[in-house]
ROSE-4610 file (N, C-alpha, C; in Angstrom, 1 decimal, always signed):
// ROSE-4610
residu = [X/X/X/X/X/X/X/X/X/X/X/X/X/X/X/X/X/X/X/X/X/X/X/X/X/X/X/X/X/X/X/X/X/X/X/X/X/X/X/X/X/X/X/X/X/X/X/X/X/X/X/X/X/X/X/X/X/X/X/X/X/X/X/X/X/X/X/X/X/X/X/X/X/X/X/X/X/X/X/X/X/X/X/X/X/X/X/X/X/X/X/X/X/X/X/X/X/X/X/X/X/X/X/X/X/X/X/X/X/X/X/X/X/X/X/X/X/X/X/X/X/X/X/X/X/X/X/X/X/X/X/X/X/X/X/X/X/X/X/X/X/X/X/X/X/X/X/X/X/X/X/X/X/X/X/X/X/X/X/X/X/X/X/X/X/X/X/X/X/X/X/X/X/X/X/X/X/X/X/X/X/X/X/X/X/X/X/X/X/X/X/X/X/X/X/X/X/X/X/X/X/X/X/X/X/X/X/X/X/X/X/X/X/X/X/X/X/X/X/X/X/X/X/X/X/X/X/X/X/X/X/X/X/X/X/X/X/X/X/X/X/X/X/X/X/X/X/X/X/X/X/X/X/X/X/X/X/X/X/X/X/X/X/X/X/X/X/X/X/X/X/X/X/X/X/X/X/X/X/X/X/X/X/X/X/X/X/X/X/X/X/X/X/X/X/X/X/X/X/X/X/X/X/X/X/X/X/X/X/X/X/X/X/X/X/X/X/X/X/X/X/X/X/X/X/X/X/X/X/X/X/X/X/X/X/X/X/X/X/X/X/X/X/X/X/X/X/X/X/X/X/X/X/X/X/X/X/X/X/X/X/X/X/X/X/X/X/X/X/X/X/X/X/X/X/X/X/X/X/X/X/X/X/X/X/X/X/X/X/X/X/X/X/X/X/X/X/X/X/X/X/X/X/X/X/X/X/X/X/X/X/X/X/X/X/X/X/X/X/X/X/X/X/X/X/X/X/X/X/X/X/X/X/X/X/X/X/X/X/X/X/X/X/X/X/X/X/X/X/X/X/X/X/X/X/X/X/X/X/X/X/X/X/X/X/X/X/X/X/X/X/X/X/X/X/X/X/X/X/X/X/X/X/X/X/X/X/X/X/X/X/X/X/X/X/X/X/X/X/X/X/X/X/X/X/X/X/X/X/X/X/X/X/X/X/X/X/X/X/X/X/X/X/X/X/X/X/X/X/X/X/X/X/X/X/X/X/X/X/X/X/X/X/X/X/X/X/X/X/X/X/X/X/X/X/X/X/X/X/X/X/X/X/X/X/X/X/X/X/X/X/X/X/X/X/X/X/X/X/X/X/X/X/X/X/X/X/X/X/X/X/X/X/X/X/X/X/X/X/X/X/X/X/X/X/X/X/X/X/X/X/X/X/X/X/X/X/X/X/X/X/X/X/X/X/X/X/X/X/X/X/X/X/X/X/X/X/X/X/X/X/X/X/X/X/X/X/X/X/X/X/X/X/X/X/X/X/X/X/X/X/X/X/X/X/X/X/X/X/X/X/X/X/X/X/X/X/X/X/X/X/X/X/X/X/X/X/X/X/X/X/X/X/X/X/X/X/X/X/X/X/X/X/X/X/X/X/X/X/X/X/X/X/X/X/X/X/X/X/X/X/X/X/X/X/X/X/X/X/X/X/X/X/X/X/X/X/X]
num = [1/1/1/2/2/2/3/3/3/4/4/4/5/5/5/6/6/6/7/7/7/8/8/8/9/9/9/10/10/10/11/11/11/12/12/12/13/13/13/14/14/14/15/15/15/16/16/16/17/17/17/18/18/18/19/19/19/20/20/20/21/21/21/22/22/22/23/23/23/24/24/24/25/25/25/26/26/26/27/27/27/28/28/28/29/29/29/30/30/30/31/31/31/32/32/32/33/33/33/34/34/34/35/35/35/36/36/36/37/37/37/38/38/38/39/39/39/40/40/40/41/41/41/42/42/42/43/43/43/44/44/44/45/45/45/46/46/46/47/47/47/48/48/48/49/49/49/50/50/50/51/51/51/52/52/52/53/53/53/54/54/54/55/55/55/56/56/56/57/57/57/58/58/58/59/59/59/60/60/60/61/61/61/62/62/62/63/63/63/64/64/64/65/65/65/66/66/66/67/67/67/68/68/68/69/69/69/70/70/70/71/71/71/72/72/72/73/73/73/74/74/74/75/75/75/76/76/76/77/77/77/78/78/78/79/79/79/80/80/80/81/81/81/82/82/82/83/83/83/84/84/84/85/85/85/86/86/86/87/87/87/88/88/88/89/89/89/90/90/90/91/91/91/92/92/92/93/93/93/94/94/94/95/95/95/96/96/96/97/97/97/98/98/98/99/99/99/100/100/100/101/101/101/102/102/102/103/103/103/104/104/104/105/105/105/106/106/106/107/107/107/108/108/108/109/109/109/110/110/110/111/111/111/112/112/112/113/113/113/114/114/114/115/115/115/116/116/116/117/117/117/118/118/118/119/119/119/120/120/120/121/121/121/122/122/122/123/123/123/124/124/124/125/125/125/126/126/126/127/127/127/128/128/128/129/129/129/130/130/130/131/131/131/132/132/132/133/133/133/134/134/134/135/135/135/136/136/136/137/137/137/138/138/138/139/139/139/140/140/140/141/141/141/142/142/142/143/143/143/144/144/144/145/145/145/146/146/146/147/147/147/148/148/148/149/149/149/150/150/150/151/151/151/152/152/152/153/153/153/154/154/154/155/155/155/156/156/156/157/157/157/158/158/158/159/159/159/160/160/160/161/161/161/162/162/162/163/163/163/164/164/164/165/165/165/166/166/166/167/167/167/168/168/168/169/169/169/170/170/170/171/171/171/172/172/172/173/173/173/174/174/174/175/175/175/176/176/176/177/177/177/178/178/178/179/179/179/180/180/180/181/181/181/182/182/182/183/183/183/184/184/184/185/185/185/186/186/186/187/187/187/188/188/188/189/189/189/190/190/190/191/191/191/192/192/192/193/193/193/194/194/194/195/195/195/196/196/196/197/197/197/198/198/198/199/199/199/200/200/200/201/201/201/202/202/202/203/203/203/204/204/204/205/205/205/206/206/206/207/207/207/208/208/208/209/209/209/210/210/210/211/211/211/212/212/212/213/213/213/214/214/214/215/215/215/216/216/216/217/217/217/218/218/218/219/219/219/220/220/220/221/221/221/222/222/222/223/223/223/224/224/224/225/225/225/226/226/226/227/227/227/228/228/228/229/229/229/230/230/230/231/231/231/232/232/232/233/233/233/234/234/234/235/235/235/236/236/236/237/237/237/238/238/238/239/239/239/240/240/240/241/241/241/242/242/242/243/243/243/244/244/244/245/245/245/246/246/246]
x = [+155.9/+155.4/+154.5/+154.5/+153.8/+152.3/+151.6/+150.1/+149.4/+148.9/+148.2/+146.8/+146.3/+144.9/+143.9/+142.9/+141.9/+140.8/+140.8/+139.7/+138.5/+137.7/+136.6/+135.3/+134.4/+133.1/+133.0/+131.8/+131.6/+131.8/+132.6/+132.8/+133.9/+134.5/+135.6/+136.8/+137.5/+138.6/+139.7/+140.4/+141.5/+142.7/+143.5/+144.7/+145.8/+146.6/+147.8/+148.9/+149.6/+150.7/+151.8/+152.5/+153.5/+154.6/+155.0/+156.0/+155.5/+154.3/+153.7/+153.6/+153.2/+153.1/+154.5/+155.5/+156.8/+157.3/+157.0/+157.5/+156.9/+155.6/+154.9/+155.4/+155.6/+156.1/+157.6/+158.4/+159.8/+159.9/+159.2/+159.2/+158.8/+157.8/+157.3/+158.4/+159.0/+160.0/+161.3/+161.6/+162.7/+162.3/+161.0/+160.6/+160.5/+160.1/+159.9/+161.2/+162.3/+163.5/+163.5/+162.5/+162.5/+163.8/+164.2/+165.4/+166.5/+167.6/+168.6/+169.1/+169.3/+169.8/+171.1/+171.9/+173.2/+173.2/+172.0/+172.0/+171.9/+172.7/+172.7/+171.4/+170.8/+169.5/+169.7/+169.8/+170.1/+168.7/+168.6/+167.4/+167.0/+168.0/+167.8/+167.2/+167.8/+167.3/+166.0/+165.7/+164.4/+163.3/+163.7/+162.7/+162.2/+163.2/+162.8/+161.9/+162.3/+161.6/+160.1/+159.9/+158.5/+157.8/+158.5/+157.8/+157.5/+158.5/+158.3/+159.6/+159.5/+160.7/+161.6/+162.7/+163.6/+163.1/+162.3/+161.9/+161.1/+160.0/+159.3/+160.1/+161.1/+162.0/+162.8/+163.4/+164.2/+163.4/+162.2/+161.3/+161.0/+160.8/+160.5/+161.8/+162.9/+164.2/+164.5/+164.2/+164.4/+163.5/+162.3/+161.3/+161.8/+162.3/+162.8/+164.0/+164.8/+166.0/+165.6/+164.6/+164.1/+163.4/+162.9/+162.3/+163.4/+164.6/+165.7/+165.8/+165.1/+165.1/+166.1/+166.6/+167.6/+168.7/+170.0/+171.1/+172.1/+172.7/+173.7/+175.1/+175.7/+177.1/+177.9/+179.2/+180.0/+179.7/+179.2/+178.9/+177.4/+176.6/+175.2/+174.3/+173.0/+172.0/+171.8/+171.7/+171.5/+170.4/+169.8/+169.0/+169.8/+169.1/+169.8/+170.3/+171.5/+172.0/+172.4/+171.9/+172.2/+173.6/+174.2/+175.5/+175.2/+176.2/+176.0/+175.2/+175.6/+174.9/+173.4/+173.2/+171.8/+171.0/+171.7/+171.1/+170.6/+171.4/+171.0/+169.8/+169.8/+168.7/+167.4/+167.5/+166.3/+165.7/+166.6/+166.1/+165.5/+166.1/+165.4/+164.1/+163.9/+162.6/+161.7/+162.1/+161.3/+160.6/+161.5/+161.0/+160.0/+160.3/+159.3/+158.0/+158.0/+156.7/+156.0/+156.6/+155.9/+155.5/+156.2/+155.8/+154.6/+154.5/+153.4/+152.0/+152.0/+150.8/+150.3/+151.2/+150.8/+150.4/+151.0/+150.7/+149.3/+148.9/+147.6/+146.5/+146.8/+145.9/+145.7/+146.8/+146.8/+146.1/+145.8/+145.1/+145.9/+147.0/+147.9/+147.1/+147.2/+146.4/+146.8/+148.0/+148.4/+147.8/+147.1/+146.4/+145.0/+144.6/+143.2/+142.3/+142.5/+141.6/+141.2/+140.0/+139.5/+140.5/+140.8/+141.7/+141.0/+141.3/+140.7/+141.1/+140.2/+140.5/+141.3/+141.4/+142.2/+142.7/+143.6/+144.0/+142.9/+143.1/+142.2/+142.5/+141.8/+142.3/+142.2/+141.2/+141.3/+142.6/+143.1/+144.4/+145.5/+145.5/+146.5/+146.4/+145.2/+145.0/+145.5/+145.3/+145.7/+147.3/+147.9/+149.4/+149.9/+149.2/+149.6/+149.5/+148.4/+148.2/+149.3/+149.7/+150.7/+152.1/+152.4/+153.7/+153.7/+152.5/+152.4/+152.7/+152.2/+152.5/+154.0/+154.6/+156.1/+156.8/+156.3/+157.0/+157.0/+156.0/+155.9/+156.7/+156.6/+157.4/+158.2/+159.4/+160.2/+160.4/+160.3/+160.6/+162.1/+162.4/+163.9/+164.3/+165.5/+166.0/+166.1/+165.8/+165.7/+164.7/+164.5/+163.5/+162.1/+161.6/+160.3/+160.2/+161.2/+161.2/+161.3/+162.1/+162.2/+160.8/+160.2/+158.9/+157.8/+157.9/+156.9/+157.1/+158.4/+158.7/+158.2/+158.5/+158.1/+156.5/+155.9/+154.4/+153.8/+154.5/+154.0/+154.0/+155.1/+155.3/+154.3/+154.2/+153.4/+151.9/+151.5/+150.1/+149.8/+150.7/+150.5/+150.3/+151.1/+151.0/+149.7/+149.3/+148.1/+146.9/+147.0/+145.9/+145.7/+146.6/+146.4/+145.6/+145.2/+144.2/+144.7/+146.0/+146.5/+147.4/+146.7/+147.4/+148.6/+148.6/+149.7/+151.0/+150.9/+152.0/+152.6/+151.7/+152.1/+152.8/+152.3/+153.0/+154.4/+154.5/+155.8/+156.8/+156.3/+157.1/+157.6/+156.7/+157.0/+158.1/+158.1/+159.2/+160.5/+160.5/+161.7/+162.3/+161.4/+161.8/+162.5/+161.9/+162.5/+163.9/+164.2/+165.5/+166.5/+166.0/+166.8/+167.0/+166.1/+166.0/+167.3/+168.0/+169.2/+170.2/+170.4/+171.3/+170.7/+169.4/+168.7/+168.7/+168.6/+168.5/+169.8/+170.9/+172.3/+172.5/+171.8/+171.9/+171.2/+171.9/+171.3/+171.2/+170.1/+170.0/+170.1/+170.6/+170.7/+169.3/+169.2/+168.0/+167.6/+168.6/+168.2/+167.7/+168.2/+167.7/+166.3/+166.0/+164.7/+163.7/+164.1/+163.3/+163.0/+164.1/+163.9/+163.0/+163.1/+162.2/+160.8/+160.6/+159.2/+158.6/+159.4/+159.0/+158.6/+159.4/+159.1/+157.8/+157.6/+156.3/+155.1/+155.2/+154.1/+153.9/+154.9/+154.8/+154.1/+154.6/+154.0/+152.5/+152.2/+150.8/+149.9/+150.4/+149.7/+149.5/+150.5/+150.4/+149.4/+149.4/+148.4/+147.0/+146.8/+145.5/+145.0/+146.0/+145.6/+145.5/+145.6/+145.5/+146.7/+147.8/+149.0/+149.9/+149.4/+150.0/+151.4/+151.5/+152.8/+153.9/+153.6/+154.5/+154.8/+153.8/+154.0/+154.9/+154.8/+155.7/+157.1/+157.3/+158.7/+159.3/+158.5/+158.9/+159.3/+158.4/+158.6/+159.9/+160.1/+161.3/+162.6/+162.6/+163.8/+164.0/+162.9/+163.0/+163.6/+163.2/+163.8/+165.3/+165.6/+167.0/+167.9/+167.4/+168.1/+168.3/+167.3/+167.4/+168.4/+168.4/+169.3/+170.8/+171.0/+172.4/+172.9/+172.0/+172.4/+172.6/+171.7/+171.9/+173.1/+173.4/+174.6/+175.9/+175.9/+177.1/+177.2/+176.1/+176.1/+176.5/+176.1/+176.5/+178.0/+178.5/+179.9/+180.8/+180.3/+181.0/+180.9/+179.8/+179.6/+180.6/+180.7/+181.6/+183.0/+183.4/+184.8/+185.1/+184.1/+184.2/+184.4/+183.6/+183.7/+185.0/+185.5/+186.8/+187.9/+187.8/+188.8/+188.8/+187.6/+187.5/+188.1/+187.9/+188.5/+190.1/+190.6/+192.0/+192.6/+191.9/+192.4/+192.5/+191.4/+191.4/+192.4/+192.7/+193.7/+195.1]
y = [+165.1/+164.1/+163.1/+161.9/+160.8/+161.1/+160.8/+161.1/+159.8/+159.8/+158.6/+158.9/+160.0/+160.4/+159.3/+159.1/+158.1/+158.7/+160.0/+160.6/+160.9/+161.9/+162.3/+161.8/+161.5/+161.0/+159.5/+159.0/+157.6/+157.2/+156.1/+155.5/+156.2/+157.2/+157.9/+156.9/+156.9/+156.0/+156.3/+155.3/+155.5/+155.7/+156.8/+157.1/+156.2/+155.9/+155.0/+155.8/+155.4/+156.1/+156.2/+157.3/+157.6/+156.5/+156.0/+154.9/+153.7/+153.4/+152.2/+152.4/+153.5/+153.8/+153.7/+154.3/+154.3/+152.8/+152.1/+150.7/+149.9/+150.1/+149.4/+149.8/+151.1/+151.6/+151.2/+151.3/+150.9/+149.4/+148.6/+147.2/+146.8/+147.5/+147.3/+147.7/+148.9/+149.3/+148.5/+147.9/+146.9/+145.6/+145.2/+144.0/+144.1/+145.2/+145.4/+145.9/+146.1/+146.6/+148.1/+148.8/+150.3/+150.9/+150.3/+150.7/+149.6/+149.9/+149.0/+148.2/+146.9/+146.1/+146.5/+147.2/+147.6/+149.0/+149.7/+151.1/+151.1/+152.0/+152.3/+153.0/+152.5/+153.0/+154.2/+155.4/+156.6/+157.2/+157.5/+158.1/+159.4/+160.2/+161.5/+161.4/+160.5/+160.4/+159.7/+158.7/+158.1/+159.0/+159.9/+160.9/+161.8/+162.2/+163.0/+162.2/+160.9/+160.1/+159.9/+159.7/+159.5/+160.7/+161.8/+163.1/+163.1/+162.6/+162.6/+163.0/+163.2/+163.5/+162.2/+162.3/+161.2/+160.2/+160.7/+159.8/+158.6/+158.8/+157.6/+156.7/+157.3/+156.4/+155.6/+156.2/+155.4/+154.3/+154.6/+153.6/+152.4/+152.8/+151.8/+150.9/+151.5/+150.8/+149.9/+150.3/+149.5/+148.3/+148.5/+147.3/+146.4/+146.9/+146.0/+145.3/+145.9/+145.2/+144.1/+144.4/+143.3/+142.2/+142.5/+141.4/+140.6/+141.1/+140.4/+140.7/+141.7/+142.1/+143.2/+143.9/+144.9/+144.5/+144.7/+144.4/+145.6/+145.7/+146.8/+146.4/+147.2/+147.1/+148.2/+148.1/+149.2/+150.6/+150.7/+152.1/+152.4/+151.5/+151.8/+150.6/+150.9/+149.8/+149.5/+148.2/+147.7/+146.6/+146.3/+145.2/+143.9/+143.0/+141.7/+141.0/+140.5/+139.6/+138.3/+137.2/+135.9/+135.4/+134.7/+134.1/+132.8/+132.2/+131.0/+129.9/+129.6/+128.5/+128.9/+130.2/+130.6/+130.6/+130.9/+130.9/+129.5/+128.5/+127.1/+126.8/+127.2/+126.9/+127.6/+128.8/+129.5/+128.8/+128.3/+127.6/+126.3/+125.6/+124.4/+124.7/+125.8/+126.2/+126.5/+127.1/+127.4/+126.1/+125.0/+123.8/+123.2/+123.3/+122.7/+123.4/+124.8/+125.5/+125.3/+125.3/+125.1/+123.7/+122.7/+121.3/+121.1/+121.9/+121.7/+122.0/+122.9/+123.3/+122.0/+121.3/+120.1/+119.0/+118.9/+117.9/+118.1/+119.4/+119.7/+119.3/+119.5/+119.2/+117.6/+116.9/+115.5/+114.9/+115.7/+115.2/+114.5/+115.2/+114.6/+114.2/+113.0/+112.5/+113.1/+113.7/+114.3/+115.6/+116.2/+117.5/+117.2/+117.7/+117.4/+118.7/+119.4/+120.5/+120.3/+120.9/+120.7/+121.3/+120.6/+121.1/+121.0/+121.9/+121.9/+120.6/+120.2/+119.0/+119.3/+120.6/+121.0/+122.5/+122.9/+124.3/+125.2/+126.5/+127.6/+127.8/+127.1/+127.0/+128.4/+129.3/+130.6/+131.4/+131.2/+131.9/+131.3/+130.0/+129.3/+129.7/+129.8/+130.2/+131.6/+132.5/+133.9/+133.9/+133.2/+133.1/+132.5/+131.4/+130.8/+131.9/+132.6/+133.6/+134.7/+135.1/+136.1/+135.6/+134.3/+133.8/+133.4/+133.1/+132.9/+134.2/+135.3/+136.6/+136.9/+136.5/+136.7/+135.8/+134.7/+133.9/+134.6/+135.3/+136.0/+137.3/+138.0/+139.2/+139.1/+138.6/+138.3/+139.6/+139.6/+140.7/+141.0/+142.2/+142.5/+142.0/+141.5/+141.1/+142.3/+142.1/+143.2/+142.9/+143.9/+143.8/+143.4/+143.9/+143.5/+142.0/+141.5/+140.1/+139.2/+139.7/+139.0/+139.0/+140.1/+140.3/+139.4/+139.3/+138.5/+137.0/+136.6/+135.2/+134.9/+135.7/+135.5/+135.4/+136.3/+136.3/+135.0/+134.5/+133.2/+132.1/+132.0/+131.0/+131.2/+132.5/+132.8/+132.6/+133.0/+132.8/+131.3/+130.5/+129.1/+128.5/+128.9/+128.4/+128.8/+130.1/+130.6/+129.9/+129.5/+128.7/+127.4/+126.9/+125.6/+125.8/+127.0/+127.2/+127.6/+128.0/+128.4/+129.7/+130.8/+132.1/+132.3/+131.6/+131.7/+131.1/+130.0/+129.4/+130.4/+131.1/+132.1/+133.2/+133.7/+134.8/+134.4/+133.1/+132.6/+132.6/+132.2/+132.2/+133.6/+134.5/+135.9/+136.4/+136.0/+136.4/+135.8/+134.5/+133.9/+134.7/+135.1/+135.8/+137.1/+137.8/+139.1/+138.9/+137.8/+137.6/+137.2/+136.5/+136.0/+137.1/+138.0/+139.0/+139.8/+140.3/+141.1/+140.4/+139.0/+138.3/+138.1/+137.8/+137.5/+138.8/+140.0/+141.2/+141.5/+141.1/+141.3/+140.4/+139.3/+138.4/+138.9/+138.9/+139.4/+138.2/+137.5/+136.3/+136.6/+135.6/+135.7/+135.5/+135.8/+135.6/+134.1/+133.2/+131.8/+131.4/+132.0/+131.7/+132.2/+133.4/+134.0/+133.1/+132.6/+131.7/+130.4/+129.9/+128.6/+128.8/+129.9/+130.2/+130.3/+131.0/+131.2/+129.8/+129.0/+127.7/+126.8/+126.9/+126.1/+126.6/+127.9/+128.4/+127.9/+128.0/+127.5/+126.0/+125.3/+123.8/+123.5/+124.1/+123.9/+124.2/+125.4/+125.8/+124.8/+124.4/+123.5/+122.2/+121.7/+120.4/+120.5/+121.6/+121.8/+121.8/+122.5/+122.6/+121.3/+120.4/+119.1/+118.1/+118.5/+117.6/+116.7/+117.1/+116.3/+116.9/+116.8/+117.5/+116.9/+115.6/+114.9/+115.3/+115.4/+115.8/+117.3/+118.1/+119.5/+119.8/+119.0/+119.1/+118.8/+117.8/+117.4/+118.5/+119.1/+120.2/+121.4/+121.7/+122.8/+122.6/+121.5/+121.2/+121.4/+120.8/+121.0/+122.4/+123.2/+124.6/+125.4/+125.1/+125.8/+125.4/+124.2/+123.8/+124.5/+124.6/+125.4/+126.8/+127.4/+128.8/+128.9/+127.9/+127.9/+127.9/+127.1/+126.9/+128.3/+128.9/+130.2/+131.3/+131.3/+132.4/+132.1/+130.9/+130.5/+131.0/+130.8/+131.2/+132.7/+133.4/+134.9/+135.4/+134.7/+135.0/+134.8/+133.7/+133.5/+134.6/+135.0/+136.1/+137.4/+137.7/+138.9/+138.9/+137.7/+137.6/+137.8/+137.2/+137.3/+138.8/+139.4/+140.9/+141.7/+141.4/+142.2/+142.0/+140.8/+140.5/+141.2/+141.2/+141.9/+143.4/+144.0/+145.4/+145.7/+144.9/+145.1/+145.0/+144.1/+143.9/+145.1/+145.7/+146.9/+148.1/+148.2/+149.3/+149.2/+147.9/+147.7/+147.9]
z = [+250.3/+251.3/+250.5/+250.9/+250.2/+250.4/+249.3/+249.3/+249.8/+251.0/+251.5/+251.8/+251.2/+251.5/+251.0/+251.7/+251.4/+250.5/+250.3/+249.5/+250.5/+250.2/+251.0/+250.4/+251.3/+250.8/+250.7/+250.8/+250.7/+249.3/+249.1/+247.8/+247.0/+247.6/+246.9/+246.8/+245.6/+245.4/+246.4/+246.9/+247.8/+247.0/+247.4/+246.7/+247.1/+246.1/+246.3/+246.9/+248.0/+248.5/+247.4/+247.4/+246.3/+246.3/+247.5/+247.5/+246.8/+247.0/+246.4/+244.9/+244.5/+243.0/+242.4/+243.0/+242.5/+242.4/+243.5/+243.5/+242.3/+242.1/+241.0/+239.7/+239.5/+238.2/+238.0/+239.0/+238.9/+238.6/+239.3/+239.1/+237.7/+237.2/+235.8/+234.8/+235.0/+234.1/+234.1/+235.2/+235.3/+234.6/+234.7/+234.1/+232.6/+232.1/+230.6/+229.9/+230.7/+230.1/+229.8/+230.3/+230.1/+230.8/+231.9/+232.5/+232.2/+231.7/+231.3/+232.6/+232.4/+233.6/+234.1/+233.3/+233.7/+234.3/+234.3/+234.8/+236.3/+236.8/+238.3/+238.6/+239.7/+240.1/+241.1/+240.5/+241.3/+241.7/+243.0/+243.5/+242.8/+242.6/+242.0/+240.6/+239.8/+238.4/+238.4/+239.2/+239.3/+239.8/+240.7/+241.2/+240.1/+239.2/+238.1/+237.1/+236.9/+236.0/+236.4/+237.7/+238.2/+238.7/+238.7/+239.1/+240.6/+241.4/+242.9/+243.5/+244.9/+245.6/+245.8/+246.3/+246.5/+247.6/+248.5/+249.6/+249.2/+248.4/+247.9/+247.0/+246.3/+245.5/+246.4/+247.4/+248.3/+249.0/+249.4/+250.0/+249.0/+247.7/+246.7/+246.5/+246.4/+246.2/+247.4/+248.6/+249.8/+249.7/+249.2/+249.1/+248.0/+246.9/+245.8/+246.3/+247.1/+247.6/+248.6/+249.4/+250.3/+249.5/+248.4/+247.5/+246.8/+246.9/+246.2/+244.7/+244.3/+242.9/+242.5/+243.6/+243.5/+244.5/+244.1/+245.0/+245.0/+246.2/+246.4/+246.0/+245.1/+244.7/+245.4/+245.4/+246.0/+245.6/+244.3/+243.8/+243.7/+244.3/+244.3/+244.0/+243.8/+243.6/+242.1/+241.8/+240.4/+240.5/+239.3/+239.2/+239.5/+240.2/+240.6/+239.4/+239.5/+238.5/+239.1/+238.7/+239.3/+239.0/+239.9/+239.7/+238.9/+238.4/+237.5/+238.2/+239.4/+240.1/+240.4/+240.6/+240.8/+239.5/+238.4/+237.1/+236.8/+237.1/+236.8/+237.7/+239.0/+239.9/+239.5/+239.0/+238.5/+237.3/+236.4/+235.2/+235.6/+236.6/+237.1/+237.7/+238.4/+239.0/+237.8/+236.7/+235.6/+235.1/+235.0/+234.5/+235.4/+236.7/+237.7/+237.6/+237.6/+237.5/+236.2/+235.1/+233.8/+233.6/+234.1/+234.1/+234.9/+236.0/+237.0/+236.3/+235.4/+234.6/+233.9/+233.2/+232.5/+233.5/+234.6/+235.6/+236.1/+236.3/+236.8/+235.8/+234.5/+233.5/+233.4/+233.7/+233.6/+234.8/+235.8/+237.0/+238.0/+238.4/+239.4/+240.7/+241.1/+242.2/+243.6/+243.6/+244.9/+245.1/+244.1/+244.2/+244.6/+245.8/+246.3/+246.1/+245.0/+244.7/+243.2/+242.9/+241.5/+240.5/+239.4/+238.4/+237.0/+236.1/+234.8/+234.0/+233.1/+232.3/+231.1/+230.8/+229.6/+229.9/+229.1/+229.1/+228.7/+229.1/+228.6/+227.1/+226.3/+224.8/+224.1/+224.4/+223.8/+224.1/+225.3/+225.6/+224.8/+224.7/+223.9/+222.4/+221.9/+220.5/+220.3/+221.2/+221.1/+221.0/+221.8/+221.8/+220.5/+220.0/+218.7/+217.6/+217.6/+216.5/+216.6/+217.8/+217.9/+217.3/+217.6/+217.2/+215.7/+215.2/+213.7/+213.0/+213.6/+213.0/+213.1/+214.2/+214.4/+213.4/+213.0/+212.0/+210.7/+210.3/+209.1/+209.2/+210.3/+210.5/+211.8/+211.7/+213.0/+213.7/+215.1/+215.9/+216.0/+216.3/+216.5/+217.8/+217.9/+219.3/+220.2/+221.4/+222.4/+223.5/+224.3/+225.5/+225.0/+223.9/+223.5/+223.1/+222.5/+222.2/+223.5/+224.4/+225.7/+226.4/+226.4/+227.1/+226.4/+225.1/+224.3/+224.6/+224.7/+225.0/+226.4/+227.4/+228.8/+228.9/+228.1/+228.1/+227.6/+226.6/+226.0/+227.1/+227.9/+228.9/+230.1/+230.5/+231.7/+231.3/+230.1/+229.7/+229.5/+229.0/+228.9/+230.2/+231.2/+232.6/+233.2/+233.0/+233.5/+232.9/+231.7/+231.0/+231.6/+232.4/+233.1/+234.4/+234.7/+235.8/+237.1/+237.2/+238.5/+238.3/+238.7/+238.4/+239.4/+240.5/+241.5/+240.8/+240.1/+239.4/+238.4/+237.7/+236.7/+237.3/+238.5/+239.2/+239.7/+240.1/+240.6/+239.4/+238.2/+237.0/+236.7/+236.8/+236.5/+237.4/+238.7/+239.6/+239.2/+238.7/+238.2/+237.0/+236.1/+234.9/+235.3/+236.3/+236.7/+237.2/+237.8/+238.3/+237.2/+236.2/+235.1/+234.1/+234.0/+232.9/+232.7/+233.7/+233.5/+232.6/+232.7/+231.9/+230.5/+230.4/+229.2/+228.3/+228.9/+228.2/+227.5/+228.1/+227.6/+226.4/+226.2/+225.2/+223.9/+222.8/+221.5/+220.6/+220.5/+219.7/+218.2/+217.5/+216.0/+215.4/+214.1/+213.4/+213.5/+213.4/+213.4/+214.8/+215.9/+217.2/+217.4/+216.9/+217.0/+216.2/+215.0/+214.2/+215.0/+215.7/+216.4/+217.6/+218.3/+219.4/+218.9/+217.8/+217.3/+216.9/+216.2/+215.8/+217.0/+218.1/+219.3/+219.9/+220.0/+220.6/+219.8/+218.4/+217.6/+217.8/+217.8/+218.0/+219.3/+220.4/+221.7/+221.8/+221.2/+221.2/+220.4/+219.2/+218.4/+219.1/+219.8/+220.5/+221.6/+222.3/+223.4/+222.8/+221.7/+221.1/+220.6/+220.2/+219.7/+220.8/+222.1/+223.2/+223.4/+222.7/+222.9/+224.0/+225.2/+226.3/+226.7/+226.6/+226.9/+226.0/+224.7/+223.7/+223.8/+224.1/+224.4/+225.5/+226.6/+227.7/+227.4/+226.6/+226.1/+225.3/+224.4/+223.5/+224.4/+225.3/+226.2/+227.0/+227.6/+228.4/+227.6/+226.4/+225.5/+225.2/+224.9/+224.6/+225.8/+227.0/+228.2/+228.4/+228.2/+228.3/+227.3/+226.1/+225.0/+225.5/+226.0/+226.5/+227.6/+228.5/+229.6/+229.1/+228.1/+227.6/+227.0/+226.2/+225.6/+226.7/+227.7/+228.7/+229.6/+229.8/+230.6/+229.9/+228.6/+227.9/+228.0/+227.8/+227.9/+229.3/+230.3/+231.7/+231.9/+231.4/+231.5/+230.8/+229.6/+228.9/+229.7/+230.3/+231.1/+232.3/+232.9/+234.1/+233.7/+232.6/+232.1/+231.7/+231.1/+230.7/+232.0/+233.0/+234.3/+234.9/+234.9/+235.5/+234.8/+233.4/+232.6/+232.9/+233.1/+233.4/+234.7/+235.7/+237.0/+236.9/+236.1/+235.9/+235.3/+234.3/+233.6/+234.5/+235.4/+236.3/+237.4/+237.8/+238.8/+238.2]
């Protein structure tokens, strides 16, 4: 039975319901690639993973499905995978969200709320230092590299002073990640990604926001092209598999 106890005594910490805890942990594990995007989300296996009964797992899966992050296939539930047209739309949304951070810094007159005059530079410096390290010691392709790439972009957007924009970008990443995780970039592509991140951060720190935005937009468009090719290959492979089974 789900633990919904509020704790006894004044000031006692309120316990998190099991379904909420499983939802948070499952969403995190899907986001970080701890669970493979191609893995069927079986309630029994997940219950063992999180040390709970199947009931809170089913409640968490239902919530993830309502969020649009999990979808039902004929043989069960899987992490959402965008179709090609949806993939293009999600990358377009990425550009809109990330560009908005620079527009806020520039002082868009349509925004009638206080905005920062510059990015949170310590945050940008921290990301620059991380990717300078990666230039010297390139990370291996895989979920950790995808997570580091996403963190660079979300932290850069958060540094523009609107955490809601960064949260919206994180939601976009979660929907794109199943395709991105299947893509294994070459060493040259990892080096190019690293160089782009370093350039963007250095341009922001130098106050060259317009140039940084152009570099960022080109970087995202390059990523979209690679991911789209990988999605097309995955679709072709899936169709071939169905044809063989038929």
